[in-house]
VEXGU-409823 format. One record per atom (N, C-alpha, C, O): residue number from 1; atom name; x, y, z; chain. Coordinates in nm, 3 decimals. Atoms other than C-alpha are relative to their C-alpha. Layout:
% residues N
- num, atomo, xx, yy, zz, cadena
- NUM, CA, X, Y, Z, A
...
***
This chain:
% residues 153
- num, atomo, xx, yy, zz, cadena
- 1, N, 0.083, -0.151, -0.002, A
- 1, CA, 0.015, 0.008, -0.019, A
- 1, C, 0.095, 0.088, 0.027, A
- 1, O, 0.091, 0.185, -0.049, A
- 2, N, -0.121, -0.162, -0.011, A
- 2, CA, 0.310, 0.260, 0.093, A
- 2, C, 0.011, 0.019, -0.156, A
- 2, O, -0.034, 0.120, -0.211, A
- 3, N, -0.027, -0.028, 0.131, A
- 3, CA, 0.419, 0.190, -0.273, A
- 3, C, -0.063, 0.021, -0.096, A
- 3, O, -0.012, 0.046, -0.205, A
- 4, N, 0.088, -0.066, 0.117, A
- 4, CA, 0.100, 0.270, -0.456, A
- 4, C, -0.052, 0.137, 0.072, A
- 4, O, -0.127, 0.202, 0.000, A
- 5, N, -0.014, -0.140, -0.012, A
- 5, CA, 0.086, 0.599, -0.250, A
- 5, C, 0.087, 0.042, -0.068, A
- 5, O, 0.056, 0.107, -0.167, A
- 6, N, -0.070, -0.100, 0.091, A
- 6, CA, 0.392, 0.715, -0.376, A
- 6, C, -0.034, 0.000, -0.143, A
- 6, O, -0.035, 0.111, -0.196, A
- 7, N, -0.010, 0.007, 0.099, A
- 7, CA, 0.337, 0.595, -0.698, A
- 7, C, -0.132, 0.093, -0.052, A
- 7, O, -0.119, 0.129, -0.169, A
- 8, N, 0.100, -0.077, -0.018, A
- 8, CA, -0.009, 0.806, -0.670, A
- 8, C, 0.092, 0.162, -0.008, A
- 8, O, 0.088, 0.251, -0.092, A
- 9, N, -0.077, -0.138, -0.091, A
- 9, CA, 0.208, 1.097, -0.508, A
- 9, C, 0.110, 0.018, -0.167, A
- 9, O, 0.132, 0.129, -0.217, A
- 10, N, -0.094, -0.075, 0.132, A
- 10, CA, 0.452, 1.093, -0.851, A
- 10, C, -0.125, -0.009, -0.123, A
- 10, O, -0.109, 0.062, -0.223, A
- 11, N, 0.091, -0.059, 0.130, A
- 11, CA, 0.115, 1.056, -1.094, A
- 11, C, -0.064, 0.118, 0.009, A
- 11, O, -0.088, 0.193, -0.085, A
- 12, N, 0.099, -0.101, -0.019, A
- 12, CA, -0.080, 1.295, -0.932, A
- 12, C, 0.111, 0.143, 0.034, A
- 12, O, 0.056, 0.239, 0.087, A
- 13, N, -0.064, -0.137, -0.044, A
- 13, CA, 0.235, 1.587, -0.881, A
- 13, C, 0.027, 0.091, -0.091, A
- 13, O, 0.112, 0.180, -0.082, A
- 14, N, 0.010, -0.088, 0.098, A
- 14, CA, 0.172, 1.745, -1.170, A
- 14, C, -0.039, 0.156, 0.040, A
- 14, O, -0.054, 0.193, 0.156, A
- 15, N, 0.018, -0.166, -0.061, A
- 15, CA, 0.100, 2.152, -1.191, A
- 15, C, -0.168, -0.058, 0.044, A
- 15, O, -0.215, -0.025, 0.153, A
- 16, N, 0.199, 0.050, -0.022, A
- 16, CA, -0.314, 1.993, -1.180, A
- 16, C, -0.006, -0.105, 0.022, A
- 16, O, 0.029, -0.181, -0.068, A
- 17, N, 0.048, 0.158, -0.038, A
- 17, CA, -0.419, 1.667, -0.979, A
- 17, C, -0.074, -0.042, -0.129, A
- 17, O, -0.166, 0.028, -0.174, A
- 18, N, 0.092, 0.100, 0.105, A
- 18, CA, -0.548, 1.422, -1.265, A
- 18, C, -0.079, -0.088, 0.075, A
- 18, O, -0.023, -0.145, 0.168, A
- 19, N, 0.047, 0.087, -0.050, A
- 19, CA, -0.788, 1.224, -1.162, A
- 19, C, 0.011, -0.160, -0.062, A
- 19, O, 0.007, -0.191, -0.181, A
- 20, N, -0.017, 0.121, 0.055, A
- 20, CA, -0.748, 0.878, -1.196, A
- 20, C, -0.162, -0.115, -0.048, A
- 20, O, -0.252, -0.168, 0.018, A
- 21, N, 0.133, 0.067, 0.018, A
- 21, CA, -1.015, 0.702, -1.371, A
- 21, C, 0.030, -0.174, -0.115, A
- 21, O, 0.101, -0.189, -0.214, A
- 22, N, -0.005, 0.141, 0.030, A
- 22, CA, -1.052, 0.306, -1.458, A
- 22, C, -0.123, -0.031, -0.093, A
- 22, O, -0.237, -0.018, -0.048, A
- 23, N, 0.104, 0.062, 0.079, A
- 23, CA, -1.261, 0.179, -1.735, A
- 23, C, -0.015, -0.139, -0.014, A
- 23, O, 0.091, -0.181, -0.062, A
- 24, N, 0.012, 0.137, -0.024, A
- 24, CA, -1.370, -0.194, -1.707, A
- 24, C, -0.101, -0.046, -0.016, A
- 24, O, -0.192, 0.038, -0.016, A
- 25, N, 0.168, 0.062, -0.018, A
- 25, CA, -1.685, -0.456, -1.725, A
- 25, C, 0.078, -0.064, 0.102, A
- 25, O, 0.183, -0.050, 0.166, A
- 26, N, 0.038, 0.105, -0.128, A
- 26, CA, -1.780, -0.728, -1.514, A
- 26, C, 0.108, -0.111, -0.037, A
- 26, O, 0.154, -0.185, 0.050, A
- 27, N, -0.055, 0.111, 0.024, A
- 27, CA, -1.573, -0.957, -1.726, A
- 27, C, 0.186, 0.000, 0.012, A
- 27, O, 0.273, -0.084, -0.013, A
- 28, N, -0.172, 0.005, 0.002, A
- 28, CA, -1.216, -0.774, -1.648, A
- 28, C, 0.000, 0.071, 0.124, A
- 28, O, -0.026, 0.191, 0.126, A
- 29, N, 0.022, -0.058, -0.112, A
- 29, CA, -1.207, -0.717, -1.299, A
- 29, C, 0.151, 0.068, 0.043, A
- 29, O, 0.253, 0.019, -0.006, A
- 30, N, -0.132, -0.096, -0.021, A
- 30, CA, -0.916, -0.457, -1.155, A
- 30, C, 0.012, -0.053, 0.129, A
- 30, O, -0.068, -0.135, 0.175, A
- 31, N, -0.073, 0.037, -0.116, A
- 31, CA, -0.712, -0.494, -0.838, A
- 31, C, 0.103, 0.150, 0.023, A
- 31, O, 0.141, 0.235, -0.057, A
- 32, N, -0.100, -0.103, -0.023, A
- 32, CA, -0.490, -0.258, -0.661, A
- 32, C, -0.093, 0.166, 0.005, A
- 32, O, -0.024, 0.266, -0.013, A
- 33, N, 0.083, -0.116, 0.072, A
- 33, CA, -0.778, 0.038, -0.710, A
- 33, C, 0.043, 0.153, 0.079, A
- 33, O, 0.050, 0.263, 0.025, A
- 34, N, -0.029, -0.137, -0.015, A
- 34, CA, -0.677, 0.290, -0.455, A
- 34, C, -0.119, 0.099, 0.029, A
- 34, O, -0.232, 0.069, 0.066, A
- 35, N, 0.109, -0.127, 0.035, A
- 35, CA, -0.864, 0.617, -0.480, A
- 35, C, -0.061, 0.022, -0.168, A
- 35, O, -0.127, 0.115, -0.215, A
- 36, N, 0.027, 0.006, 0.133, A
- 36, CA, -0.919, 0.551, -0.821, A
- 36, C, -0.164, -0.031, -0.023, A
- 36, O, -0.231, -0.113, 0.039, A
- 37, N, 0.171, -0.017, 0.057, A
- 37, CA, -1.300, 0.631, -1.015, A
- 37, C, -0.002, -0.136, -0.095, A
- 37, O, 0.050, -0.139, -0.206, A
- 38, N, 0.009, 0.077, 0.109, A
- 38, CA, -1.405, 0.266, -1.133, A
- 38, C, -0.130, 0.013, -0.078, A
- 38, O, -0.234, 0.038, -0.016, A
- 39, N, 0.112, -0.016, 0.064, A
- 39, CA, -1.648, 0.281, -1.402, A
- 39, C, -0.035, -0.132, -0.095, A
- 39, O, 0.024, -0.145, -0.202, A
- 40, N, 0.040, 0.102, 0.051, A
- 40, CA, -1.811, -0.041, -1.510, A
- 40, C, -0.109, 0.039, -0.137, A
- 40, O, -0.224, 0.083, -0.127, A
- 41, N, 0.046, -0.049, 0.120, A
- 41, CA, -1.892, 0.017, -1.891, A
- 41, C, -0.142, -0.143, -0.053, A
- 41, O, -0.225, -0.124, -0.142, A
- 42, N, 0.129, 0.057, -0.003, A
- 42, CA, -2.155, -0.289, -1.871, A
- 42, C, -0.115, 0.017, 0.099, A
- 42, O, -0.204, -0.068, 0.091, A
- 43, N, 0.036, -0.073, -0.118, A
- 43, CA, -2.318, -0.119, -1.576, A
- 43, C, -0.158, 0.013, -0.040, A
- 43, O, -0.242, -0.055, 0.020, A
- 44, N, 0.087, -0.014, 0.103, A
- 44, CA, -2.591, -0.022, -1.796, A
- 44, C, -0.110, -0.127, -0.015, A
- 44, O, -0.232, -0.117, 0.001, A
- 45, N, 0.069, 0.110, 0.083, A
- 45, CA, -2.699, -0.373, -1.926, A
- 45, C, -0.019, -0.056, 0.170, A
- 45, O, -0.133, -0.074, 0.211, A
- 46, N, 0.060, 0.075, -0.143, A
- 46, CA, -2.689, -0.522, -1.543, A
- 46, C, -0.099, 0.065, 0.035, A
- 46, O, -0.196, -0.003, 0.069, A
- 47, N, 0.130, -0.080, -0.073, A
- 47, CA, -2.933, -0.232, -1.428, A
- 47, C, -0.096, -0.035, -0.049, A
- 47, O, -0.171, -0.097, 0.027, A
- 48, N, 0.087, 0.065, 0.051, A
- 48, CA, -3.172, -0.308, -1.704, A
- 48, C, -0.032, -0.157, 0.022, A
- 48, O, -0.147, -0.200, 0.032, A
- 49, N, 0.054, 0.126, -0.099, A
- 49, CA, -3.157, -0.661, -1.578, A
- 49, C, -0.032, -0.057, 0.137, A
- 49, O, -0.068, -0.171, 0.167, A
- 50, N, 0.033, -0.029, -0.114, A
- 50, CA, -3.206, -0.606, -1.268, A
- 50, C, -0.142, 0.058, 0.007, A
- 50, O, -0.229, 0.003, 0.074, A
- 51, N, 0.109, -0.081, -0.002, A
- 51, CA, -3.477, -0.366, -1.323, A
- 51, C, -0.125, -0.074, -0.065, A
- 51, O, -0.236, -0.037, -0.026, A
- 52, N, 0.069, 0.096, 0.080, A
- 52, CA, -3.664, -0.632, -1.557, A
- 52, C, -0.034, -0.168, 0.060, A
- 52, O, -0.107, -0.252, 0.007, A
- 53, N, 0.033, 0.117, -0.045, A
- 53, CA, -3.661, -0.928, -1.342, A
- 53, C, -0.140, -0.001, 0.070, A
- 53, O, -0.179, 0.093, 0.140, A
- 54, N, 0.108, 0.014, -0.056, A
- 54, CA, -3.987, -1.067, -1.243, A
- 54, C, -0.108, 0.095, -0.130, A
- 54, O, -0.217, 0.083, -0.074, A
- 55, N, 0.063, -0.061, 0.083, A
- 55, CA, -4.177, -0.862, -1.535, A
- 55, C, -0.077, -0.098, -0.080, A
- 55, O, -0.017, -0.197, -0.122, A
- 56, N, 0.084, 0.097, 0.099, A
- 56, CA, -4.476, -1.040, -1.744, A
- 56, C, 0.055, 0.033, -0.120, A
- 56, O, 0.131, 0.128, -0.141, A
- 57, N, -0.021, 0.003, 0.135, A
- 57, CA, -4.441, -1.092, -2.081, A
- 57, C, -0.078, 0.042, -0.083, A
- 57, O, -0.050, 0.034, -0.202, A
- 58, N, 0.093, -0.086, 0.065, A
- 58, CA, -4.749, -0.899, -2.180, A
- 58, C, 0.083, 0.162, 0.044, A
- 58, O, 0.133, 0.204, 0.148, A
- 59, N, -0.082, -0.153, -0.015, A
- 59, CA, -4.599, -0.535, -2.241, A
- 59, C, -0.055, 0.070, 0.062, A
- 59, O, -0.009, 0.100, 0.172, A
- 60, N, 0.116, -0.063, -0.116, A
- 60, CA, -4.885, -0.348, -2.106, A
- 60, C, 0.026, -0.014, 0.110, A
- 60, O, 0.091, 0.072, 0.168, A
- 61, N, -0.062, 0.015, -0.106, A
- 61, CA, -4.855, -0.527, -1.806, A
- 61, C, 0.149, 0.027, 0.077, A
- 61, O, 0.151, 0.081, 0.187, A
- 62, N, -0.086, -0.059, -0.045, A
- 62, CA, -4.497, -0.485, -1.753, A
- 62, C, 0.061, 0.172, 0.021, A
- 62, O, 0.124, 0.225, 0.113, A
- 63, N, -0.022, -0.127, -0.046, A
- 63, CA, -4.473, -0.126, -1.832, A
- 63, C, -0.103, 0.016, 0.098, A
- 63, O, -0.037, 0.089, 0.171, A
- 64, N, 0.079, -0.049, -0.108, A
- 64, CA, -4.748, -0.071, -1.576, A
- 64, C, 0.106, -0.065, 0.151, A
- 64, O, 0.085, -0.008, 0.257, A
- 65, N, -0.045, 0.060, -0.147, A
- 65, CA, -4.531, -0.268, -1.279, A
- 65, C, 0.150, 0.078, -0.009, A
- 65, O, 0.204, 0.116, 0.096, A
- 66, N, -0.102, -0.064, -0.043, A
- 66, CA, -4.210, -0.102, -1.385, A
- 66, C, -0.026, 0.168, 0.015, A
- 66, O, 0.059, 0.225, 0.083, A
- 67, N, 0.049, -0.093, -0.049, A
- 67, CA, -4.370, 0.226, -1.365, A
- 67, C, -0.014, 0.022, 0.149, A
- 67, O, 0.047, 0.113, 0.205, A
- 68, N, -0.010, 0.027, -0.150, A
- 68, CA, -4.456, 0.137, -1.000, A
- 68, C, 0.139, -0.013, 0.042, A
- 68, O, 0.185, 0.063, 0.128, A
- 69, N, -0.151, 0.044, -0.069, A
- 69, CA, -4.117, 0.016, -0.928, A
- 69, C, 0.086, 0.132, 0.020, A
- 69, O, 0.137, 0.173, 0.125, A
- 70, N, -0.083, -0.084, 0.015, A
- 70, CA, -3.945, 0.312, -1.100, A
- 70, C, -0.037, 0.155, 0.127, A
- 70, O, 0.042, 0.242, 0.165, A
- 71, N, 0.068, -0.150, -0.047, A
- 71, CA, -4.223, 0.593, -0.886, A
- 71, C, 0.056, -0.028, 0.174, A
- 71, O, 0.048, 0.067, 0.252, A
- 72, N, -0.064, 0.050, -0.158, A
- 72, CA, -4.064, 0.420, -0.520, A
- 72, C, 0.151, 0.085, 0.004, A
- 72, O, 0.205, 0.128, -0.098, A
- 73, N, -0.131, -0.021, -0.009, A
- 73, CA, -3.726, 0.541, -0.372, A
- 73, C, 0.085, -0.128, -0.026, A
- 73, O, 0.197, -0.091, -0.059, A
- 74, N, -0.095, 0.098, 0.069, A
- 74, CA, -3.552, 0.214, -0.466, A
- 74, C, -0.007, 0.038, -0.136, A
- 74, O, 0.103, 0.044, -0.191, A
- 75, N, -0.020, -0.012, 0.120, A
- 75, CA, -3.678, 0.304, -0.823, A
- 75, C, 0.081, 0.152, -0.048, A
- 75, O, 0.148, 0.173, -0.149, A
- 76, N, -0.136, -0.106, 0.030, A
- 76, CA, -3.496, 0.660, -0.784, A
- 76, C, 0.143, -0.020, 0.016, A
- 76, O, 0.224, 0.024, -0.066, A
- 77, N, -0.123, 0.076, 0.027, A
- 77, CA, -3.193, 0.491, -0.677, A
- 77, C, 0.037, -0.046, -0.122, A
- 77, O, 0.142, -0.006, -0.171, A
- 78, N, -0.052, 0.061, 0.136, A
- 78, CA, -3.180, 0.299, -0.999, A
- 78, C, 0.005, 0.047, -0.094, A
- 78, O, 0.080, 0.022, -0.188, A
- 79, N, -0.039, -0.132, 0.130, A
- 79, CA, -3.256, 0.593, -1.209, A
- 79, C, 0.130, 0.057, 0.021, A
- 79, O, 0.215, 0.055, -0.068, A
- 80, N, -0.140, -0.067, -0.014, A
- 80, CA, -2.962, 0.773, -1.050, A
- 80, C, 0.106, -0.120, -0.040, A
- 80, O, 0.181, -0.105, -0.137, A
- 81, N, -0.121, 0.106, 0.078, A
- 81, CA, -2.734, 0.447, -1.099, A
- 81, C, -0.005, 0.005, -0.134, A
- 81, O, 0.099, 0.022, -0.198, A
- 82, N, 0.014, 0.021, 0.186, A
- 82, CA, -2.842, 0.421, -1.465, A
- 82, C, 0.043, 0.145, -0.071, A
- 82, O, 0.114, 0.151, -0.172, A
- 83, N, -0.072, -0.132, 0.033, A
- 83, CA, -2.777, 0.804, -1.504, A
- 83, C, 0.152, -0.018, 0.009, A
- 83, O, 0.222, -0.016, -0.093, A
- 84, N, -0.153, -0.006, -0.007, A
- 84, CA, -2.423, 0.775, -1.367, A
- 84, C, 0.072, -0.120, -0.068, A
- 84, O, 0.195, -0.116, -0.076, A
- 85, N, -0.030, 0.098, 0.085, A
- 85, CA, -2.397, 0.438, -1.574, A
- 85, C, 0.049, 0.069, -0.139, A
- 85, O, 0.166, 0.076, -0.178, A
- 86, N, 0.019, -0.066, 0.125, A
- 86, CA, -2.450, 0.610, -1.886, A
- 86, C, 0.111, 0.113, -0.007, A
- 86, O, 0.198, 0.118, -0.094, A
- 87, N, -0.126, -0.089, -0.002, A
- 87, CA, -2.230, 0.903, -1.784, A
- 87, C, 0.102, -0.045, -0.022, A
- 87, O, 0.174, 0.029, -0.089, A
- 88, N, -0.119, 0.024, -0.008, A
- 88, CA, -1.935, 0.669, -1.749, A
- 88, C, -0.003, -0.029, -0.161, A
- 88, O, 0.071, 0.042, -0.229, A
- 89, N, 0.032, 0.048, 0.147, A
- 89, CA, -2.040, 0.504, -2.116, A
- 89, C, 0.051, 0.144, -0.076, A
- 89, O, 0.151, 0.159, -0.145, A
- 90, N, -0.061, -0.155, 0.090, A
- 90, CA, -2.009, 0.882, -2.254, A
- 90, C, 0.142, 0.030, 0.042, A
- 90, O, 0.228, 0.053, -0.044, A
- 91, N, -0.151, -0.027, -0.056, A
- 91, CA, -1.699, 0.940, -2.078, A
- 91, C, 0.092, -0.070, -0.062, A
- 91, O, 0.165, -0.019, -0.147, A
- 92, N, -0.056, 0.079, 0.100, A
- 92, CA, -1.542, 0.655, -2.202, A
- 92, C, 0.007, 0.023, -0.156, A
- 92, O, 0.112, 0.020, -0.220, A
- 93, N, 0.001, -0.033, 0.136, A
- 93, CA, -1.654, 0.734, -2.544, A
- 93, C, 0.057, 0.140, -0.039, A
- 93, O, 0.116, 0.137, -0.147, A
- 94, N, -0.061, -0.089, 0.032, A
- 94, CA, -1.538, 1.077, -2.557, A
- 94, C, 0.150, 0.034, 0.028, A
- 94, O, 0.204, 0.138, -0.009, A
- 95, N, -0.150, 0.005, -0.011, A
- 95, CA, -1.177, 1.003, -2.448, A
- 95, C, 0.016, -0.127, -0.086, A
- 95, O, 0.078, -0.211, -0.020, A
- 96, N, -0.020, 0.103, 0.100, A
- 96, CA, -1.167, 0.735, -2.735, A
- 96, C, 0.031, -0.127, 0.076, A
- 96, O, 0.098, -0.213, 0.019, A
- 97, N, -0.069, 0.187, -0.064, A
- 97, CA, -1.119, 0.399, -2.444, A
- 97, C, -0.043, -0.077, -0.119, A
- 97, O, -0.146, -0.043, -0.178, A
- 98, N, 0.059, 0.084, 0.117, A
- 98, CA, -1.153, 0.140, -2.719, A
- 98, C, 0.058, -0.144, 0.101, A
- 98, O, 0.008, -0.244, 0.050, A
- 99, N, 0.003, 0.103, -0.052, A
- 99, CA, -1.031, -0.138, -2.472, A
- 99, C, -0.002, 0.020, 0.146, A
- 99, O, 0.044, 0.120, 0.201, A
- 100, N, -0.055, 0.023, -0.146, A
- 100, CA, -1.047, -0.267, -2.104, A
- 100, C, 0.090, -0.095, 0.030, A
- 100, O, 0.146, -0.177, -0.043, A
- 101, N, 0.028, -0.120, -0.089, A
- 101, CA, -0.975, -0.219, -1.849, A
- 101, C, 0.094, 0.095, -0.072, A
- 101, O, 0.186, 0.053, -0.142, A
- 102, N, -0.123, -0.111, 0.012, A
- 102, CA, -0.784, 0.119, -1.915, A
- 102, C, -0.008, 0.078, 0.118, A
- 102, O, -0.108, 0.097, 0.187, A
- 103, N, -0.015, -0.088, -0.119, A
- 103, CA, -0.665, 0.327, -1.662, A
- 103, C, 0.045, 0.123, -0.053, A
- 103, O, 0.145, 0.119, -0.125, A
- 104, N, -0.002, -0.158, 0.064, A
- 104, CA, -0.659, 0.689, -1.765, A
- 104, C, 0.010, 0.099, 0.128, A
- 104, O, -0.068, 0.104, 0.223, A
- 105, N, -0.041, -0.065, -0.078, A
- 105, CA, -0.459, 0.954, -1.589, A
- 105, C, 0.051, 0.119, -0.081, A
- 105, O, 0.174, 0.119, -0.094, A
- 106, N, -0.011, -0.110, 0.062, A
- 106, CA, -0.469, 1.294, -1.793, A
- 106, C, 0.001, -0.012, -0.131, A
- 106, O, -0.109, -0.013, -0.185, A
- 107, N, -0.005, 0.028, 0.133, A
- 107, CA, -0.357, 1.243, -2.134, A
- 107, C, 0.059, -0.134, -0.006, A
- 107, O, 0.058, -0.171, -0.124, A
- 108, N, -0.047, 0.117, 0.003, A
- 108, CA, -0.190, 0.890, -2.054, A
- 108, C, -0.145, -0.111, 0.000, A
- 108, O, -0.249, -0.050, 0.024, A
- 109, N, 0.062, 0.103, 0.004, A
- 109, CA, -0.412, 0.554, -2.076, A
- 109, C, 0.068, -0.136, -0.015, A
- 109, O, 0.124, -0.166, -0.121, A
- 110, N, -0.074, 0.119, 0.045, A
- 110, CA, -0.276, 0.207, -2.018, A
- 110, C, -0.125, -0.088, -0.012, A
- 110, O, -0.225, -0.079, 0.059, A
- 111, N, 0.057, 0.058, 0.021, A
- 111, CA, -0.436, -0.030, -2.159, A
- 111, C, -0.026, -0.187, 0.040, A
- 111, O, 0.070, -0.252, -0.002, A
- 112, N, -0.055, 0.167, -0.026, A
- 112, CA, -0.477, -0.442, -2.046, A
- 112, C, 0.041, -0.002, 0.149, A
- 112, O, 0.047, -0.111, 0.207, A
- 113, N, -0.098, 0.064, -0.159, A
- 113, CA, -0.312, -0.397, -1.677, A
- 113, C, -0.154, -0.009, 0.123, A
- 113, O, -0.207, 0.088, 0.176, A
- 114, N, 0.109, -0.015, -0.083, A
- 114, CA, -0.604, -0.501, -1.459, A
- 114, C, 0.064, 0.057, 0.146, A
- 114, O, -0.014, 0.129, 0.207, A
- 115, N, -0.047, -0.055, -0.083, A
- 115, CA, -0.351, -0.415, -1.161, A
- 115, C, 0.004, 0.181, -0.014, A
- 115, O, 0.087, 0.230, -0.090, A
- 116, N, -0.024, -0.109, 0.033, A
- 116, CA, -0.428, -0.025, -1.123, A
- 116, C, 0.141, 0.069, 0.049, A
- 116, O, 0.192, 0.172, 0.004, A
- 117, N, -0.100, -0.090, -0.062, A
- 117, CA, -0.135, 0.045, -0.902, A
- 117, C, 0.162, -0.030, -0.073, A
- 117, O, 0.263, 0.039, -0.064, A
- 118, N, -0.088, 0.011, 0.128, A
- 118, CA, 0.090, -0.134, -1.182, A
- 118, C, -0.032, 0.086, -0.101, A
- 118, O, 0.063, 0.117, -0.172, A
- 119, N, 0.028, -0.069, 0.101, A
- 119, CA, -0.092, 0.076, -1.416, A
- 119, C, 0.072, 0.120, 0.015, A
- 119, O, 0.160, 0.160, -0.062, A
- 120, N, -0.045, -0.139, -0.022, A
- 120, CA, -0.025, 0.404, -1.253, A
- 120, C, 0.150, 0.046, 0.027, A
- 120, O, 0.195, 0.160, 0.024, A
- 121, N, -0.145, -0.037, 0.026, A
- 121, CA, 0.347, 0.344, -1.222, A
- 121, C, 0.051, -0.039, -0.111, A
- 121, O, 0.174, -0.043, -0.109, A
- 122, N, -0.066, -0.012, 0.142, A
- 122, CA, 0.401, 0.279, -1.597, A
- 122, C, -0.063, 0.160, -0.043, A
- 122, O, 0.005, 0.207, -0.135, A
- 123, N, 0.056, -0.099, 0.011, A
- 123, CA, 0.206, 0.601, -1.621, A
- 123, C, 0.122, 0.123, 0.051, A
- 123, O, 0.153, 0.227, -0.006, A
- 124, N, -0.059, -0.108, -0.098, A
- 124, CA, 0.441, 0.770, -1.338, A
- 124, C, 0.164, -0.016, -0.075, A
- 124, O, 0.241, 0.079, -0.093, A
- 125, N, -0.126, -0.010, 0.070, A
- 125, CA, 0.754, 0.641, -1.513, A
- 125, C, 0.009, 0.070, -0.133, A
- 125, O, 0.111, 0.123, -0.175, A
- 126, N, 0.003, -0.048, 0.138, A
- 126, CA, 0.651, 0.755, -1.843, A
- 126, C, 0.000, 0.187, 0.018, A
- 126, O, 0.100, 0.257, -0.001, A
- 127, N, -0.005, -0.101, -0.095, A
- 127, CA, 0.541, 1.086, -1.696, A
- 127, C, 0.192, 0.055, 0.027, A
- 127, O, 0.254, 0.136, -0.042, A
- 128, N, -0.121, -0.058, -0.057, A
- 128, CA, 0.890, 1.142, -1.526, A
- 128, C, 0.163, 0.011, -0.111, A
- 128, O, 0.261, 0.084, -0.106, A
- 129, N, -0.110, -0.030, 0.130, A
- 129, CA, 1.120, 1.065, -1.863, A
- 129, C, -0.055, 0.088, -0.058, A
- 129, O, 0.032, 0.152, -0.117, A
- 130, N, 0.021, -0.100, 0.086, A
- 130, CA, 0.916, 1.306, -2.030, A
- 130, C, 0.047, 0.159, 0.088, A
- 130, O, 0.103, 0.254, 0.034, A
- 131, N, -0.029, -0.122, -0.072, A
- 131, CA, 0.960, 1.581, -1.764, A
- 131, C, 0.177, 0.025, 0.011, A
- 131, O, 0.226, 0.137, 0.020, A
- 132, N, -0.150, -0.006, -0.008, A
- 132, CA, 1.364, 1.492, -1.747, A
- 132, C, 0.005, 0.043, -0.155, A
- 132, O, 0.103, 0.116, -0.167, A
- 133, N, -0.021, -0.013, 0.113, A
- 133, CA, 1.335, 1.535, -2.118, A
- 133, C, -0.027, 0.174, -0.016, A
- 133, O, 0.043, 0.248, -0.085, A
- 134, N, 0.067, -0.116, 0.023, A
- 134, CA, 1.148, 1.859, -2.094, A
- 134, C, -0.049, 0.091, -0.142, A
- 134, O, -0.032, 0.203, -0.192, A
- 135, N, 0.057, -0.052, 0.156, A
- 135, CA, 0.979, 1.887, -2.417, A
- 135, C, -0.193, -0.049, -0.004, A
- 135, O, -0.246, -0.135, 0.066, A
- 136, N, 0.162, 0.078, 0.046, A
- 136, CA, 0.575, 1.823, -2.540, A
- 136, C, 0.011, -0.152, 0.001, A
- 136, O, 0.081, -0.232, -0.061, A
- 137, N, 0.024, 0.167, -0.048, A
- 137, CA, 0.473, 1.493, -2.404, A
- 137, C, -0.017, -0.092, -0.163, A
- 137, O, -0.116, -0.054, -0.225, A
- 138, N, 0.044, 0.093, 0.109, A
- 138, CA, 0.469, 1.230, -2.725, A
- 138, C, -0.098, -0.082, -0.007, A
- 138, O, -0.134, -0.116, 0.105, A
- 139, N, 0.088, 0.127, -0.011, A
- 139, CA, 0.226, 0.975, -2.803, A
- 139, C, 0.092, -0.105, -0.004, A
- 139, O, 0.197, -0.106, -0.068, A
- 140, N, -0.072, 0.102, -0.021, A
- 140, CA, 0.334, 0.656, -2.694, A
- 140, C, -0.022, -0.108, -0.135, A
- 140, O, -0.122, -0.097, -0.207, A
- 141, N, 0.000, 0.051, 0.138, A
- 141, CA, 0.420, 0.391, -2.992, A
- 141, C, -0.051, -0.154, 0.057, A
- 141, O, -0.050, -0.237, -0.033, A
- 142, N, 0.042, 0.104, -0.030, A
- 142, CA, 0.295, 0.093, -2.804, A
- 142, C, -0.134, 0.015, 0.035, A
- 142, O, -0.144, 0.038, 0.155, A
- 143, N, 0.126, -0.044, -0.028, A
- 143, CA, -0.101, 0.147, -2.812, A
- 143, C, -0.027, -0.108, 0.096, A
- 143, O, -0.116, -0.077, 0.175, A
- 144, N, 0.078, 0.118, -0.111, A
- 144, CA, -0.150, -0.214, -2.585, A
- 144, C, 0.034, 0.069, 0.128, A
- 144, O, -0.053, 0.061, 0.215, A
- 145, N, -0.057, -0.090, -0.119, A
- 145, CA, 0.048, 0.011, -2.309, A
- 145, C, -0.074, 0.089, 0.021, A
- 145, O, -0.182, 0.084, 0.080, A
- 146, N, 0.018, -0.117, -0.028, A
- 146, CA, 0.035, 0.354, -2.332, A
- 146, C, -0.059, 0.055, -0.135, A
- 146, O, 0.000, 0.015, -0.235, A
- 147, N, 0.029, -0.094, 0.130, A
- 147, CA, -0.153, 0.582, -2.616, A
- 147, C, -0.054, 0.115, 0.086, A
- 147, O, -0.084, 0.125, 0.205, A
- 148, N, 0.060, -0.184, -0.018, A
- 148, CA, -0.268, 0.968, -2.624, A
- 148, C, -0.152, -0.039, -0.028, A
- 148, O, -0.179, -0.091, -0.136, A
- 149, N, 0.142, 0.051, 0.053, A
- 149, CA, -0.679, 0.905, -2.598, A
- 149, C, 0.023, 0.151, -0.119, A
- 149, O, 0.096, 0.251, -0.117, A
- 150, N, 0.055, -0.108, 0.136, A
- 150, CA, -0.820, 1.109, -2.951, A
- 150, C, -0.061, 0.145, 0.101, A
- 150, O, -0.122, 0.124, 0.206, A
- 151, N, 0.082, -0.049, -0.064, A
- 151, CA, -0.937, 1.433, -2.833, A
- 151, C, -0.136, -0.013, -0.063, A
- 151, O, -0.153, -0.053, -0.178, A
- 152, N, 0.159, -0.005, 0.037, A
- 152, CA, -1.348, 1.470, -2.832, A
- 152, C, -0.016, 0.072, -0.109, A
- 152, O, 0.056, 0.159, -0.158, A
- 153, N, 0.058, -0.087, 0.166, A
- 153, CA, -1.530, 1.582, -3.143, A
- 153, C, -0.064, 0.108, 0.041, A
- 153, O, -0.114, 0.185, -0.041, A
***
């Protein structure tokens, strides 16, 4: 854990603290998360399945039951979860994330590394080597490890 905190300090020690985002899905669990924000890209599908449990085959009946479920406090909670899940999908799309797991810090993304702490150490090494060179940060040439996500359109 101490090493993880040191890595986090190196990664976040640039002029403005960058948020650590982890994009994944239920088939690709991540470990050593620390304070990173984890966004599950299949969460919308999971919530929709949860909300449709026990609904009858008749569309009119199912619609009536679904409306009843959504009108209560549990329904409001599910709507909030669904909204957050869609926001995560939108954020991944805007950042150009195309594989999971993806650990994103600022302009860096590490694909395919389920250990968030290890991904952060890769980013920290890249940042420190670029800081020592004292020039613009180049795009990484190994897209399976680190790439610069495209700008939102």
